[in-house]
N, CA, C and O atoms as a GROMACS GRO file, in nm:
protein
  408
    1UNK      N    1  12.616  14.690  13.662
    1UNK     CA    2  12.522  14.604  13.725
    1UNK      C    3  12.425  14.541  13.624
    1UNK      O    4  12.390  14.424  13.634
    2UNK      N    5  12.382  14.620  13.530
    2UNK     CA    6  12.294  14.569  13.430
    2UNK      C    7  12.358  14.468  13.342
    2UNK      O    8  12.290  14.375  13.297
    3UNK      N    9  12.488  14.482  13.313
    3UNK     CA   10  12.558  14.384  13.230
    3UNK      C   11  12.565  14.254  13.306
    3UNK      O   12  12.554  14.146  13.247
    4UNK      N   13  12.584  14.263  13.439
    4UNK     CA   14  12.595  14.138  13.520
    4UNK      C   15  12.454  14.066  13.516
    4UNK      O   16  12.448  13.944  13.505
    5UNK      N   17  12.346  14.141  13.525
    5UNK     CA   18  12.214  14.085  13.522
    5UNK      C   19  12.189  14.016  13.390
    5UNK      O   20  12.133  13.906  13.387
    6UNK      N   21  12.228  14.075  13.282
    6UNK     CA   22  12.221  14.014  13.147
    6UNK      C   23  12.298  13.887  13.140
    6UNK      O   24  12.249  13.785  13.092
    7UNK      N   25  12.421  13.895  13.190
    7UNK     CA   26  12.508  13.775  13.193
    7UNK      C   27  12.444  13.656  13.273
    7UNK      O   28  12.440  13.540  13.229
    8UNK      N   29  12.393  13.694  13.393
    8UNK     CA   30  12.330  13.592  13.479
    8UNK      C   31  12.202  13.534  13.406
    8UNK      O   32  12.180  13.413  13.413
    9UNK      N   33  12.123  13.615  13.340
    9UNK     CA   34  12.006  13.568  13.268
    9UNK      C   35  12.043  13.473  13.153
    9UNK      O   36  11.977  13.371  13.129
   10UNK      N   37  12.151  13.510  13.083
   10UNK     CA   38  12.200  13.418  12.977
   10UNK      C   39  12.241  13.283  13.033
   10UNK      O   40  12.202  13.177  12.983
   11UNK      N   41  12.320  13.290  13.139
   11UNK     CA   42  12.365  13.167  13.205
   11UNK      C   43  12.248  13.082  13.255
   11UNK      O   44  12.244  12.960  13.244
   12UNK      N   45  12.151  13.157  13.311
   12UNK     CA   46  12.033  13.093  13.357
   12UNK      C   47  11.955  13.023  13.247
   12UNK      O   48  11.901  12.914  13.263
   13UNK      N   49  11.951  13.093  13.136
   13UNK     CA   50  11.882  13.037  13.018
   13UNK      C   51  11.961  12.917  12.966
   13UNK      O   52  11.900  12.817  12.928
   14UNK      N   53  12.090  12.922  12.964
   14UNK     CA   54  12.169  12.809  12.918
   14UNK      C   55  12.148  12.693  13.014
   14UNK      O   56  12.133  12.579  12.969
   15UNK      N   57  12.146  12.718  13.142
   15UNK     CA   58  12.126  12.611  13.237
   15UNK      C   59  11.986  12.546  13.220
   15UNK      O   60  11.973  12.424  13.226
   16UNK      N   61  11.884  12.628  13.200
   16UNK     CA   62  11.749  12.577  13.178
   16UNK      C   63  11.747  12.495  13.049
   16UNK      O   64  11.682  12.390  13.047
   17UNK      N   65  11.812  12.537  12.943
   17UNK     CA   66  11.818  12.461  12.823
   17UNK      C   67  11.888  12.324  12.845
   17UNK      O   68  11.841  12.221  12.796
   18UNK      N   69  12.000  12.326  12.920
   18UNK     CA   70  12.065  12.201  12.951
   18UNK      C   71  11.979  12.111  13.036
   18UNK      O   72  11.975  11.990  13.013
   19UNK      N   73  11.911  12.166  13.131
   19UNK     CA   74  11.817  12.089  13.211
   19UNK      C   75  11.711  12.027  13.130
   19UNK      O   76  11.679  11.910  13.149
   20UNK      N   77  11.651  12.105  13.033
   20UNK     CA   78  11.546  12.056  12.950
   20UNK      C   79  11.600  11.943  12.853
   20UNK      O   80  11.531  11.843  12.831
   21UNK      N   81  11.718  11.961  12.799
   21UNK     CA   82  11.770  11.857  12.712
   21UNK      C   83  11.799  11.730  12.797
   21UNK      O   84  11.770  11.619  12.752
   22UNK      N   85  11.853  11.747  12.914
   22UNK     CA   86  11.876  11.631  13.000
   22UNK      C   87  11.748  11.561  13.038
   22UNK      O   88  11.740  11.438  13.039
   23UNK      N   89  11.644  11.643  13.069
   23UNK     CA   90  11.514  11.580  13.101
   23UNK      C   91  11.453  11.508  12.981
   23UNK      O   92  11.392  11.402  12.996
   24UNK      N   93  11.470  11.565  12.864
   24UNK     CA   94  11.417  11.497  12.744
   24UNK      C   95  11.498  11.367  12.718
   24UNK      O   96  11.440  11.265  12.682
   25UNK      N   97  11.626  11.371  12.735
   25UNK     CA   98  11.705  11.246  12.720
   25UNK      C   99  11.665  11.145  12.827
   25UNK      O  100  11.650  11.026  12.800
   26UNK      N  101  11.648  11.193  12.945
   26UNK     CA  102  11.614  11.103  13.056
   26UNK      C  103  11.470  11.045  13.036
   26UNK      O  104  11.447  10.929  13.069
   27UNK      N  105  11.377  11.123  12.983
   27UNK     CA  106  11.246  11.072  12.956
   27UNK      C  107  11.253  10.972  12.840
   27UNK      O  108  11.180  10.873  12.840
   28UNK      N  109  11.337  10.997  12.745
   28UNK     CA  110  11.363  10.908  12.635
   28UNK      C  111  11.417  10.772  12.690
   28UNK      O  112  11.374  10.663  12.651
   29UNK      N  113  11.514  10.787  12.781
   29UNK     CA  114  11.574  10.664  12.844
   29UNK      C  115  11.463  10.591  12.928
   29UNK      O  116  11.456  10.468  12.928
   30UNK      N  117  11.383  10.667  12.994
   30UNK     CA  118  11.275  10.605  13.074
   30UNK      C  119  11.179  10.529  12.982
   30UNK      O  120  11.134  10.419  13.013
   31UNK      N  121  11.149  10.590  12.868
   31UNK     CA  122  11.061  10.522  12.770
   31UNK      C  123  11.128  10.399  12.716
   31UNK      O  124  11.062  10.296  12.700
   32UNK      N  125  11.254  10.405  12.689
   32UNK     CA  126  11.327  10.290  12.638
   32UNK      C  127  11.332  10.181  12.745
   32UNK      O  128  11.319  10.063  12.715
   33UNK      N  129  11.353  10.224  12.873
   33UNK     CA  130  11.355  10.127  12.988
   33UNK      C  131  11.218  10.058  12.996
   33UNK      O  132  11.209   9.936  13.014
   34UNK      N  133  11.114  10.138  12.982
   34UNK     CA  134  10.978  10.085  12.991
   34UNK      C  135  10.952   9.980  12.881
   34UNK      O  136  10.899   9.872  12.905
   35UNK      N  137  10.995  10.019  12.757
   35UNK     CA  138  10.978   9.924  12.643
   35UNK      C  139  11.057   9.799  12.664
   35UNK      O  140  11.010   9.689  12.634
   36UNK      N  141  11.181   9.817  12.716
   36UNK     CA  142  11.267   9.702  12.741
   36UNK      C  143  11.206   9.610  12.845
   36UNK      O  144  11.207   9.488  12.827
   37UNK      N  145  11.154   9.666  12.952
   37UNK     CA  146  11.090   9.582  13.052
   37UNK      C  147  10.968   9.509  12.995
   37UNK      O  148  10.944   9.392  13.026
   38UNK      N  149  10.892   9.579  12.912
   38UNK     CA  150  10.774   9.512  12.849
   38UNK      C  151  10.822   9.400  12.758
   38UNK      O  152  10.759   9.294  12.756
   39UNK      N  153  10.930   9.418  12.681
   39UNK     CA  154  10.978   9.315  12.592
   39UNK      C  155  11.034   9.196  12.678
   39UNK      O  156  11.012   9.080  12.643
   40UNK      N  157  11.103   9.225  12.785
   40UNK     CA  158  11.149   9.112  12.870
   40UNK      C  159  11.033   9.038  12.929
   40UNK      O  160  11.038   8.915  12.937
   41UNK      N  161  10.932   9.105  12.970
   41UNK     CA  162  10.811   9.042  13.022
   41UNK      C  163  10.745   8.955  12.915
   41UNK      O  164  10.698   8.845  12.943
   42UNK      N  165  10.744   9.005  12.794
   42UNK     CA  166  10.686   8.929  12.684
   42UNK      C  167  10.772   8.803  12.656
   42UNK      O  168  10.717   8.695  12.632
   43UNK      N  169  10.903   8.817  12.659
   43UNK     CA  170  10.988   8.701  12.636
   43UNK      C  171  10.966   8.595  12.742
   43UNK      O  172  10.960   8.476  12.712
   44UNK      N  173  10.954   8.639  12.869
   44UNK     CA  174  10.931   8.540  12.976
   44UNK      C  175  10.797   8.472  12.956
   44UNK      O  176  10.784   8.351  12.974
   45UNK      N  177  10.698   8.548  12.917
   45UNK     CA  178  10.564   8.494  12.893
   45UNK      C  179  10.567   8.392  12.778
   45UNK      O  180  10.508   8.284  12.789
   46UNK      N  181  10.634   8.426  12.668
   46UNK     CA  182  10.640   8.336  12.555
   46UNK      C  183  10.715   8.208  12.590
   46UNK      O  184  10.676   8.099  12.548
   47UNK      N  185  10.824   8.222  12.667
   47UNK     CA  186  10.900   8.101  12.710
   47UNK      C  187  10.812   8.011  12.793
   47UNK      O  188  10.811   7.889  12.775
   48UNK      N  189  10.738   8.072  12.885
   48UNK     CA  190  10.651   7.988  12.968
   48UNK      C  191  10.544   7.917  12.881
   48UNK      O  192  10.519   7.798  12.894
   49UNK      N  193  10.484   7.996  12.793
   49UNK     CA  194  10.382   7.929  12.699
   49UNK      C  195  10.443   7.821  12.618
   49UNK      O  196  10.380   7.719  12.594
   50UNK      N  197  10.570   7.842  12.572
   50UNK     CA  198  10.637   7.741  12.492
   50UNK      C  199  10.660   7.615  12.574
   50UNK      O  200  10.644   7.504  12.524
   51UNK      N  201  10.699   7.632  12.700
   51UNK     CA  202  10.722   7.509  12.783
   51UNK      C  203  10.585   7.439  12.808
   51UNK      O  204  10.578   7.316  12.809
   52UNK      N  205  10.481   7.516  12.826
   52UNK     CA  206  10.349   7.450  12.846
   52UNK      C  207  10.308   7.378  12.721
   52UNK      O  208  10.257   7.266  12.730
   53UNK      N  209  10.328   7.436  12.602
   53UNK     CA  210  10.291   7.371  12.478
   53UNK      C  211  10.375   7.247  12.457
   53UNK      O  212  10.325   7.148  12.404
   54UNK      N  213  10.505   7.249  12.497
   54UNK     CA  214  10.586   7.133  12.481
   54UNK      C  215  10.531   7.020  12.567
   54UNK      O  216  10.520   6.906  12.520
   55UNK      N  217  10.496   7.050  12.690
   55UNK     CA  218  10.436   6.950  12.778
   55UNK      C  219  10.308   6.889  12.721
   55UNK      O  220  10.285   6.768  12.725
   56UNK      N  221  10.226   6.980  12.668
   56UNK     CA  222  10.099   6.941  12.606
   56UNK      C  223  10.128   6.851  12.484
   56UNK      O  224  10.059   6.751  12.462
   57UNK      N  225  10.232   6.888  12.406
   57UNK     CA  226  10.264   6.812  12.287
   57UNK      C  227  10.311   6.675  12.327
   57UNK      O  228  10.274   6.577  12.262
   58UNK      N  229  10.389   6.663  12.431
   58UNK     CA  230  10.440   6.533  12.479
   58UNK      C  231  10.321   6.444  12.528
   58UNK      O  232  10.317   6.323  12.506
   59UNK      N  233  10.225   6.511  12.595
   59UNK     CA  234  10.111   6.439  12.640
   59UNK      C  235  10.029   6.381  12.525
   59UNK      O  236   9.983   6.267  12.528
   60UNK      N  237  10.014   6.466  12.423
   60UNK     CA  238   9.940   6.424  12.307
   60UNK      C  239  10.010   6.310  12.230
   60UNK      O  240   9.945   6.221  12.175
   61UNK      N  241  10.142   6.316  12.227
   61UNK     CA  242  10.219   6.211  12.164
   61UNK      C  243  10.198   6.076  12.236
   61UNK      O  244  10.189   5.970  12.175
   62UNK      N  245  10.191   6.088  12.372
   62UNK     CA  246  10.166   5.968  12.453
   62UNK      C  247  10.026   5.913  12.424
   62UNK      O  248  10.007   5.791  12.420
   63UNK      N  249   9.931   6.001  12.405
   63UNK     CA  250   9.794   5.955  12.372
   63UNK      C  251   9.794   5.891  12.237
   63UNK      O  252   9.730   5.787  12.218
   64UNK      N  253   9.863   5.947  12.142
   64UNK     CA  254   9.872   5.897  12.005
   64UNK      C  255   9.928   5.751  12.015
   64UNK      O  256   9.874   5.659  11.953
   65UNK      N  257  10.034   5.731  12.092
   65UNK     CA  258  10.092   5.596  12.108
   65UNK      C  259   9.996   5.497  12.164
   65UNK      O  260   9.989   5.381  12.121
   66UNK      N  261   9.917   5.546  12.264
   66UNK     CA  262   9.817   5.460  12.329
   66UNK      C  263   9.707   5.424  12.224
   66UNK      O  264   9.668   5.309  12.211
   67UNK      N  265   9.662   5.523  12.152
   67UNK     CA  266   9.557   5.495  12.052
   67UNK      C  267   9.609   5.403  11.941
   67UNK      O  268   9.535   5.318  11.893
   68UNK      N  269   9.732   5.418  11.902
   68UNK     CA  270   9.786   5.331  11.799
   68UNK      C  271   9.792   5.186  11.849
   68UNK      O  272   9.756   5.092  11.778
   69UNK      N  273   9.837   5.171  11.973
   69UNK     CA  274   9.847   5.033  12.024
   69UNK      C  275   9.705   4.974  12.036
   69UNK      O  276   9.683   4.857  12.003
   70UNK      N  277   9.612   5.052  12.083
   70UNK     CA  278   9.472   5.001  12.090
   70UNK      C  279   9.419   4.964  11.953
   70UNK      O  280   9.355   4.860  11.937
   71UNK      N  281   9.446   5.049  11.852
   71UNK     CA  282   9.404   5.023  11.720
   71UNK      C  283   9.466   4.888  11.668
   71UNK      O  284   9.397   4.804  11.610
   72UNK      N  285   9.594   4.872  11.691
   72UNK     CA  286   9.658   4.751  11.648
   72UNK      C  287   9.605   4.627  11.714
   72UNK      O  288   9.594   4.522  11.651
   73UNK      N  289   9.570   4.638  11.843
   73UNK     CA  290   9.511   4.529  11.920
   73UNK      C  291   9.372   4.496  11.868
   73UNK      O  292   9.337   4.379  11.851
   74UNK      N  293   9.295   4.598  11.843
   74UNK     CA  294   9.161   4.576  11.784
   74UNK      C  295   9.165   4.514  11.646
   74UNK      O  296   9.085   4.427  11.612
   75UNK      N  297   9.259   4.561  11.568
   75UNK     CA  298   9.274   4.507  11.434
   75UNK      C  299   9.314   4.358  11.433
   75UNK      O  300   9.265   4.278  11.354
   76UNK      N  301   9.407   4.325  11.527
   76UNK     CA  302   9.445   4.186  11.536
   76UNK      C  303   9.330   4.096  11.588
   76UNK      O  304   9.313   3.983  11.543
   77UNK      N  305   9.251   4.152  11.684
   77UNK     CA  306   9.136   4.078  11.729
   77UNK      C  307   9.035   4.055  11.620
   77UNK      O  308   8.978   3.946  11.606
   78UNK      N  309   9.013   4.164  11.539
   78UNK     CA  310   8.916   4.156  11.427
   78UNK      C  311   8.966   4.046  11.329
   78UNK      O  312   8.889   3.959  11.288
   79UNK      N  313   9.089   4.051  11.296
   79UNK     CA  314   9.145   3.951  11.201
   79UNK      C  315   9.129   3.807  11.263
   79UNK      O  316   9.092   3.714  11.192
   80UNK      N  317   9.157   3.793  11.388
   80UNK     CA  318   9.148   3.665  11.455
   80UNK      C  319   9.004   3.609  11.450
   80UNK      O  320   8.984   3.492  11.417
   81UNK      N  321   8.904   3.695  11.485
   81UNK     CA  322   8.769   3.654  11.483
   81UNK      C  323   8.715   3.633  11.336
   81UNK      O  324   8.632   3.545  11.310
   82UNK      N  325   8.763   3.712  11.247
   82UNK     CA  326   8.726   3.690  11.110
   82UNK      C  327   8.778   3.554  11.055
   82UNK      O  328   8.708   3.484  10.982
   83UNK      N  329   8.900   3.522  11.091
   83UNK     CA  330   8.955   3.390  11.050
   83UNK      C  331   8.874   3.278  11.121
   83UNK      O  332   8.846   3.174  11.061
   84UNK      N  333   8.838   3.298  11.246
   84UNK     CA  334   8.762   3.196  11.317
   84UNK      C  335   8.624   3.178  11.255
   84UNK      O  336   8.572   3.066  11.246
   85UNK      N  337   8.564   3.288  11.214
   85UNK     CA  338   8.429   3.278  11.152
   85UNK      C  339   8.440   3.207  11.019
   85UNK      O  340   8.358   3.120  10.990
   86UNK      N  341   8.542   3.242  10.936
   86UNK     CA  342   8.560   3.171  10.814
   86UNK      C  343   8.582   3.024  10.834
   86UNK      O  344   8.524   2.943  10.762
   87UNK      N  345   8.663   2.985  10.930
   87UNK     CA  346   8.690   2.847  10.965
   87UNK      C  347   8.564   2.775  11.009
   87UNK      O  348   8.539   2.661  10.970
   88UNK      N  349   8.483   2.843  11.092
   88UNK     CA  350   8.356   2.787  11.140
   88UNK      C  351   8.262   2.765  11.023
   88UNK      O  352   8.195   2.662  11.016
   89UNK      N  353   8.257   2.861  10.931
   89UNK     CA  354   8.172   2.846  10.814
   89UNK      C  355   8.215   2.726  10.726
   89UNK      O  356   8.134   2.650  10.674
   90UNK      N  357   8.347   2.717  10.712
   90UNK     CA  358   8.399   2.604  10.633
   90UNK      C  359   8.367   2.468  10.700
   90UNK      O  360   8.327   2.372  10.634
   91UNK      N  361   8.386   2.464  10.830
   91UNK     CA  362   8.354   2.340  10.902
   91UNK      C  363   8.205   2.307  10.896
   91UNK      O  364   8.166   2.191  10.880
   92UNK      N  365   8.123   2.413  10.908
   92UNK     CA  366   7.980   2.395  10.900
   92UNK      C  367   7.939   2.344  10.764
   92UNK      O  368   7.854   2.255  10.753
   93UNK      N  369   7.997   2.397  10.663
   93UNK     CA  370   7.968   2.353  10.524
   93UNK      C  371   8.010   2.208  10.504
   93UNK      O  372   7.938   2.131  10.441
   94UNK      N  373   8.129   2.172  10.557
   94UNK     CA  374   8.176   2.032  10.545
   94UNK      C  375   8.079   1.940  10.622
   94UNK      O  376   8.046   1.831  10.575
   95UNK      N  377   8.033   1.984  10.741
   95UNK     CA  378   7.942   1.901  10.816
   95UNK      C  379   7.810   1.885  10.748
   95UNK      O  380   7.751   1.777  10.754
   96UNK      N  381   7.760   1.989  10.680
   96UNK     CA  382   7.633   1.982  10.609
   96UNK      C  383   7.649   1.885  10.492
   96UNK      O  384   7.558   1.807  10.462
   97UNK      N  385   7.763   1.890  10.427
   97UNK     CA  386   7.788   1.793  10.315
   97UNK      C  387   7.796   1.654  10.368
   97UNK      O  388   7.746   1.560  10.306
   98UNK      N  389   7.861   1.636  10.486
   98UNK     CA  390   7.877   1.499  10.543
   98UNK      C  391   7.740   1.449  10.590
   98UNK      O  392   7.710   1.331  10.573
   99UNK      N  393   7.659   1.535  10.647
   99UNK     CA  394   7.527   1.494  10.690
   99UNK      C  395   7.437   1.461  10.569
   99UNK      O  396   7.356   1.368  10.570
  100UNK      N  397   7.456   1.544  10.466
  100UNK     CA  398   7.378   1.521  10.344
  100UNK      C  399   7.412   1.392  10.280
  100UNK      O  400   7.323   1.330  10.221
  101UNK      N  401   7.529   1.345  10.286
  101UNK     CA  402   7.574   1.216  10.232
  101UNK      C  403   7.518   1.099  10.313
  101UNK      O  404   7.497   0.990  10.259
  102UNK      N  405   7.495   1.120  10.440
  102UNK     CA  406   7.447   1.009  10.520
  102UNK      C  407   7.304   0.999  10.500
  102UNK      O  408   7.240   0.911  10.558
   0.00000   0.00000   0.00000
């Protein structure tokens, strides 16, 4: 009977060791699953941010185009008025000379 008790205790100890190793493996798998879920969440978050930044970038490109066209328009107006002013000065000078001759 005592030999049977020793045998049962050994088997019980082996079973507990197996249970502990399985629990440690399972906890390791749980930890890996947790890390994997966190990484997947991070990937989704980064993709969403990337899409938002792409939209923002496109909006800014549109603004740049608008500002460039406004700049070109202002520049052409400035050149037009500058040429008009020079022409007016030239005509005024010619008129002064003509009036001076009379």
